[in-house]
N, C-alpha and C positions, 0 to 999 in steps of 0.2 A: 431615559431615566434608569438608573441602576439602584437597586435596593437589596438589602440582605435581611432575612427574617429567620432567626433560629427557631425551628419548630420543636426541637428537643435537644437536650444534652448541654445547653449553654449554662455554665456555672452550676451544673448539677450532674455529677458523674454517674448517678444512679440511673439516668435515662440513656436511651440510645442516641446515637449521633444522627442529626437530621437538620439540614439548613436549606432554606429556599433562597435561590438567587434569581432575581428578576432583571433581565436585560431588555429594556424597552417593553415589547409585548411578550417576549419569550420568558417562560418560567422554568428554571432548571433546578431539580432537586439534587442536592449534594448529600449522598448517603441516605439510606432508609432503614435506620437501625431500630431495635427494640430491646427489651429486657427479657431475662429468662422467665419472668412471670407471664409474659404474653397477655398483658392486660389491655384490652381495647380502649380503656379510658385514657391511656397514655398517648393516644393518636388523635385527640380531638382536633388539634391544629392541622394535622395532615388531612383529616377528613374534610376540612373546610377548603383545602386547595387541591385535593387529589385530582379532580376532573379537569383542572386547568393546567396541569403540569405538562410540559412539552418534552422533557428529557430527564433521565435519571443517570447520575454518575456514581458508581460504587468504588470505594477505595480499598476495602479489605473484606475478607470472607468471613468475618466474625459476626455473631448475632448482634453486636452493638452497631454494626455498620450496614447490614443487609437483612436483619431479622424480620422486618415488617413488610418486605417486598411482596411475598405471596398474599398476605392479608390485604394489602392495599390494592392489589390487582383483582382479587376475588370478591372483596366486600366494599371497597371504597371507590371503585370506578377508575382507578389509575390505568391509563391506556396510552402509553407513549414508548418511544425507543429507550432501551437501557444499554449502558455501555460499561464494560469492565474487562479485565484481563482473564485469561483462561483459568489460572489458579483461583482467582476470586470467585469465578462462577462455580467451579467444581466444589471448592471447600464451602462456599456459601450454601449450596444445595444440601450438602450433607449436614452442615451445622444446623440449619433451620429444621430439617427433617428430624434430627436427633432431639432438638428442643421440643418439637411437637410430640414425639413419642414419650419424652420425659414428662411433659405436661399431662399426657393421656393417662399415665400411671396413677395420677392423683385426682383428677377430676375430668368431666366430659369436655371434649374439644370440638363438638359439632358446630358451635357458634363461631369457631375461628376459621380454620382452613384444613384442607386434606392433603395427603401426599400428592395427589394429582395436581392440586393447586401449586404445590412447591415445584414440581417438575415443569409444569407449563410456564411458571413465572421465570425460572432460570433458563429455560430453553429459549426465551425471548431475548436473552442478553446478546448484544452484538459484541464480539470479541475483538479487542484491539491489542496491538503489541506496543512495547515501549518505543517512544520517539516516533510514533506513527501519526502524522497529522490526519485528522478526519473531519470533513466539513459536515455540519448539521443541516437539516432541512426543516421545512415547515416554518413556524414562527421564529425558530432559531436560525433561519438561513442567514448566512454571513458570519456565523460563529464557527471557529475551528478549534477542536479539542485535541490535546496531545497528552499522552500518559507518560509519566516518568517514575522510576523506581523509588519507593518510599523507604525500603530497608527494614520496615517494622514487621512485615509478614511476607510469606511467599506470594508473589504477585501483587503485593501492596502498591498503591498508586498515589502519586502526586499529580493532580490535574492542572493543566494549563488551558485557559480559555482566552481566545483572541477574537475580538469583534470591533471592527472600525478602530476607534482610538482607545478602546478598553483592552487592557491586558490583565487578566485575573488569574491568580494562583491559589489553589485550594490544597493546603497541607494538613492532613489529618493523621496524626500519629506516625512520626518518622523516626529513623535511627541513623545517625551520621557515622556510627562506628561499625566495623566489620564484626559480624557475629559468627558463631560456629558454622551455621549453614546458610547465612544470608549475607549478601553483599551490602555495603552501605548505600544510603540514598544518593541519588545523582544530583540532588539539590546542592549539596555541599561536598566538595571533593578537592583534596590538596589545598585546603585553607582558602578555597575560592568558591563563589557561587557560580553555578552553571550559567553561561551567557543567555540561554533562552528564558531563564527564570529571574533575570536581573531587572530591577526597576519596574515592577508591575504597578499598575494604577490601583489595584486592590489585592491585598493579601488576606485570605481567610485561613487562620492557623488554629491548631488545637493547643490547648493549655494543659493537657494531661502530662503528668510528670511521673518518673519512676519512683518506687519506694524501696527501702531496704538496702541491700548490699550494692557495692560498686561492681563493675564488670570484672575487676581483677580478683576480688575475693569471694565471688559468689560460688565458684566451683568448690573451693575448700569448705565454705560454709555448708554446702550440701553433702559432701562426701564424708567429712570427718564425723559428724553426729550420726550419720546413717551407718557407717562402719562400726562405730562404738556400740550402737544399739543392736546391730546384728550379732556382734561378738558376744554381747551379754544375753543373747537368746530372745531378744524382743522382735517386734514387727515394725516395719517402716512403710507408710502409705505415702506415695508420691503422685498426686494428681498432676497430669500433664496435658497441656493444650498443644496439639501438633502444629497449629498455625503459628504460634508465637513462642513455643517451648517454655511456657510459664510453669514453674514448679514450686511446690511447697511440701514440706516434710512433716510428718506426724510420728512421734515415737512414744511408746508407752513409758510412763514413769512408775515410781514405786507406789504400790497401792496403799492408800491410807483411808482415814475416815472421810466419808462423803460430806460435803458442805454445799448448801444451796446458795449459789451466787451467780451474778452475771459477769462474764468476762469477755474480753475481745482478744483476738489473736494479735500478738505483738510482733513488730519487725524492728530490726536493729542490726548490730554487728553480728558476726558469726558466732560469738561466744554467748550471746544473749538469747536464751530460750524462754518462752513463756510457759510456765508450769501450770497446767489446768487440772484442778480437782473440783468438779462441780456436778451437781445433779440438774440437768437441763430439761425443763418440760417441753415436750414436743406434741404436735398434732399430726398424726400419721394417717394418710388416706390409703385405702386399699379397696380392691374389687372383690365382691362376694356374690355368689349366685342368688337369684330370687327364689323364694319359697312360699308355699301356702297361698294366701289371698293375693299377695303381691304378684306372684307368678301368674295366677288366673287372670287378674286384672290386666297384666301386661299382654298376655296372649289374646284376650278379648280386644284390647286396643289395637294390636297389630292386625287382627282379622278385620276390624272395622276400617282401619286405614287402607288395607288391601282392597276391600270392597269399594270404598270411595274412589280409589285409584282406577279400578276397573270401570266404574260408572263414568268417570271423567274421560277415560280413553274411548269408551263407546260413544259418548257425546261428541268428542272431537272428530272421530271417524265419520259419524253421521253428518256433521256439519261440513266436513271436507267433501263428502260425496255430493251433497246438495250444491255446494259452490262449484264443483267441477261440472255438474250437469247444467247449471245455469250458464257457465262459460262456454260449454260446447253448443248450447242453443243459440247463444249470441253469435258465435262464429258461423253457424249455419245461416242465420239471418243476414249476415254480412255478405254472403255470396250473391252476386247480382245475376249470374247465369246458372242454369241447372242443366245437367246432362240430358240430352234428348232421349226419348223412349226407344232406344235401339233394342233389337231382340235379345242381345246378350244382357243388357242392363235389365230388361223386363224379366228375363228368366231368373236373375239373381235377386230381384227386389221382392219384398213381401207383398201380400195381396193388397194391403191398404195403399201401398205406394203405387201399385199397378192401377188401382182404381183412380187415384188422383191423376195419373198420367192420361187415363182415358177420358176423364171428364173435364179437365182444365187445360186451357191453352198454356203452353210452356214457352218461355223466351230462351232461345238458344243462340249460339254465337254466329249464326249466318244471317242476322238482320231480318228475320221473318217470324211471324206468328204461325205456328202449325198446330194441327190437331191430329193426333194419332197417325203421324206420318213417319213410318219407320225408314223410308227411303231418303230422308233429309241428309244432304251431303255436308261434308266438312264440319262436323259438330265439334265443339270444344267448350270448355267451361271458362268463362271470363269472370274472374274475381274482382270485386269492387275495391278500389283503392281506399285505404283507411286514412282518416284525417283526425287530428286532435286539435286542441286550441292553438298549437304552434304551426299547424299546416300538415302536409302529408307525412305519414309515419314511414320512416325509412329503416332499413336494416344496416346497422353500422358495419357489419362484416363485409358489405359490398364496397366500402370505401376505405378499408384498412390497408395500410402499406405493409411491406414485408417486416419492417422494424416493429410495427404495431402488433403484427401476428406473433412475432418472436416474443415480445414482451407479454402478450396475453398467454402464450404457451408457458412462459416461465412462471407467471402467476398461477396457472393451473397446476404446474408441477409442484410449486410451493404449497398450494392448497392440498394437493394429494399427500405430500409429505406430512403436513400438519394433521390431516385426517388419520394417516397411518400411525403417527405418534400418539394421537389421542386414543386410537383403538388399542395400541400397545399399553398405554397407561390404564385404560379401562380393564384390560385383561389382567395386568399386574395388581390393580386394586381389588379385582374380584378374587384373585388368588390370595391376596393378603387377608381379605375378609374371611375366606374359607379357612386359612391357617389360624386366624385369631378366633374363630367361632368356637364357642363353648357349648357343652351339652345343655346348659340352661342360661337364660339371660342374666346379665350381671348388673350390679348397682355399686355405687361408691359409698363407703362408710368411713367415718373418721373416728380414730381412737386417740385418746389423750394418754400419752405414756411419759415416763420419766427415764431419761438416759443418763446413766452414770458414766462420766468421762474422767479418765485418769491418764493423762498423756502430756507430752511436751510439744508445743507448737512452734514452728519456725517458718517464717515467710521469706522466700528467696525470690528476688525479682529477676526472671528470665524473659520478661515481656519485650525487651528491646525498644526502649524509648530514649530519646535524647533528654538529658537532664536539664535543670534550670540554667546552669552555667552555659551549656552549649546553645540552648535556645536564645538566651540573652545575647549571645554573640552572633548567631546565624541570622536571626530575624532582622536586626539593623543592617547587616551586610547586604540584604536583599534590596534595601532602599525603596521600599514600597511607599507609594503616596498615601495610602490609607491601609491600616492594619486592623482587622476585626478578629477578636479572640473568641473562639467557640470551643466546646468540649472542656472536660475537666471540671472539678468541683469548684466551689467558691474560693477556697483557700489557694488552690493551685492557680486559678485565674488571677487572684489578687497578687500572688507572689510574682508571676511572670509579668503582669501589668506594671508592677512597681519597678522591676528591672528595666523594662522597655521605656517606661515613662521617664526614668532617670536619664537614659540615653537620649531621649527626645526633648528633655528639658521640662518634663511635667513633674507632678508630685506623687500622687498615689491613686488608687482606684476610687476612693471616695470623692476625689476632685476630678473625675474623668471628664466631666462636661467642660471644665475650665482648663484642664491640663494641655490638651492638644487635640485638634480635630483629626489628626492622623492616626490616633490610637483609640480604639473603642472596645468595650467589653459588654455587649448587650446581654440581657436575660432572655429567657424563652418567651417568645411572642413579641418582643420589641422589634420595631421596624426601623432599620438603619437606612436612611435615604442618602445616596451619594451622588445625586444628579448634579450638585454644585461643584463636584470635583473637577469638571472640565466643561468649558463653554464651547459647544459645537454648533455650527450653523450649516445647514444643508443648502447647497446652491447647485445650479445646473450650468454646464459649459456648453456654449453654442458650438456648432460644427466648425465655424470659421475660426474660433479661438482654439479649439482642440487640435486642429491641424497645424497650428503654429507652436504648440508646446514642445519643449525639449526636456525629456524626462531622463533622470539618472537613477540607476539601480542602486539601492541601498538596503541590504538585508532582504526582507520579504516585501519591500515597498519600492515604488517608483515615485520620485519626488522631483519637483521643479518649481520655478518661480513664475508668477503670472502677473502681468500688468493689464488690467481690464477695467471695465466700468460695469456697475451693477444696474440691471434693468429688469422690468417685469417680463415674464414669458410672452412670446409673440402671440397676440390674439386673445390673451386672457382678459385684459381689461375691456376690450371692445365687445367681445362676444359674451362676457359674463359667465363663462363656463364654470362649472363646479366639479370638473373631473379631477381625478387624483393627480397631484402635482401642481394644481392651480394655486397661485399665491407663492410658490417657491421662487425666490429671486434667481436670476440668470446672470452669468458673466459673459460679456461680449467684448469684441475687439475694440480697443481705444485708438483714437487717431494718433499718428506718430508725433504730431506737433504737441499734443498734450501729454505725451508719455514721458515719464521721468525714469531714468535708469536707476534701479534699486541698488543699494550697496551690496557687495558680495557677502554671502553667508557660507560659513564653513560648518558642515555637519559631520559628526562622527566622534568617536572616542578612540584614543590610542594609548596603549601602555608602552612605556619606554623599553621594556624588555623585548616586546614584539618588534619595535622599530629597530632595536639593535640587531635582531635576526635579519631584518631586511637589509640593513647596511652591510652586515658581514657577507651576505649573499652577493652584494654588489662589489665586494673587494675592499671595503673600507676597513681601517683599523680602529676598533671601538673599545672603550672601557668606561666603567662607572667610577666617578670621583665625587664623593659627597652628594650623591643623589643626582648628579648631572652626567649625561651621556656625552663623553668627549670623543669627537670624530677626528682622526688623523692629527690630534693635538692642536687643531686650529678652530674647530667649530664645536659649540656646546649646545645640547638640547636638554631642557629641563622643564619643570613646572613650578609656577608661583603658588602663593597661598590660596588663590581662588581656583586652582586646578587647571589653569590655562597653560598651554604650551608656550615656551619661550625659546627662540632660536637666536643665539649670539655667536659672534666670531668676526674675524676680519674678512674684508672683501677679498675673495679668492675664488677660483673655480670650484673648490670643494664646497664652499658656502652655498653656491647656487645649485649644485647637484643635490646636496642634502635637502635644501628647501624644496626642490622639485619632487624628490622622493617623499618628503613630508606631506606635501599637498596631495600626492597620489594616494595616500592612505585615508583621505577624507573625500567627501563630496563637496565641491565648491559650486555654489549656485550664483 
């Protein structure tokens, strides 16, 4: 069963990107984004599924795509492998840490996460390169993930997931055009979709769209107003995001009478600037030192907390010593033999032990009861074998192979590296605390202020996103069986949905249920079940049948035809076993008399331009004439309205040679 659950960001651009993909029993989290507010109430759905997630895939290093990762690991119980590229890991670490420091300037962040949590979370990321297939383990075993360039940010990723008959593509914020410092996405290149990303069974795509200027006019729209403002003696403020090179410019305008109003920054052509003259009420938070009664109460509370911590530590140490003493007594009781009373042992033993040896018979290892016999020979201590409810207790180290020992040594080395990393983080955190420590404890206070704003505002889109026209062209070219739109606000999702629905024969977003089952735009929390997209039946092949198979290599698969009869697994019906696999039908060899030869099946796709290259290599003279590939002026290869290949020509040696080469480009079963 395959299902998609948008946990955040679907039809609401104010939220972080977060989508849960379920493949049978495996749950894969696609992105783990948050907002700059770092509000835990936005992660209610993630909290519900966090402990059951088996894998996390990150696409970009922005707060919108990976901001909630440290909080999910530290507070929500997320414990699974995480995969991303190196730039996404590095930029994500700095972005989340910067967001935490910004939040700390305005209010306490003790209930969120610490810098240590950020480091530990991103240190767990498994780094992958582009076009590197990587098999997953655990419940996701059998699934292979591959990263492709998204073109939206440095290290941005388009994820491909392959599992049995499922081929899933996750495209979150891509750019098909070459930018100043970024190459375009590999999804769409030279007016073609990359072959590994063609015809997926499920496409999960973002509906976010760019705003403002086109890529051709944005540089002039930024430079001309900035230069004019600087020449006039004004100031220009340009906020820049290094991950996506997003820029906006603010320039002061002529000072005039203040008016109280609510305005929004406008975006448009390069000559359209929003002039803002307003008095904006703000609530500013700041840190101030504690004084007077507040300071005394804080010091008393800290002292009481330190005293409670000392009492708890003393209690834990006392309990630990009692438990260790009881364990040592149990080990002494488990010894069946006791060392004989030799002179050396008697000299080293305390008086109480000597008295016990003189007054009690002691069982030693030479099968005799002796009393005060220092001349007893061949003494040794024979320890009793220990047993539990499963039998004799053994030491696994005695039965380990060299490979097992090497694996255990690698685990120890990884554990030592992790402990060293945690120690380093503890030291850095302690240094940060010392650096941030003030003479007096601090508290947060909020002041209501009025900000007089007299400036001109211009928004210039440097974010690097494919526009509506490009997405409406690229998505249908991928020929996905089912397309699910996530990300973007409601208007962006509706606009893209309308364009894709027109291409698929639907109407609009309001008629999504009736338009087509291949195009869906769920809201946050909606469960999109796609199990009906493919009917798959699991069967077993008997050894006799498997040895008769003839398999042909096609791409990443080996395919072949089977003539067999369906039967129950051997021994299941008679024995009534309930083991795993019971009840799964098996395919066995069918008798030759009952076998019918199946009609031949041709598998594969061929482009006429590629076939022309093959014919030219074989020495044929080829040319295109009205969409038909003409070979030596005698044979024509074309396609009909249904996309089927058609071979025409007169009977001659060239006809049979071309037909043979044409068959060789396919798999014939």
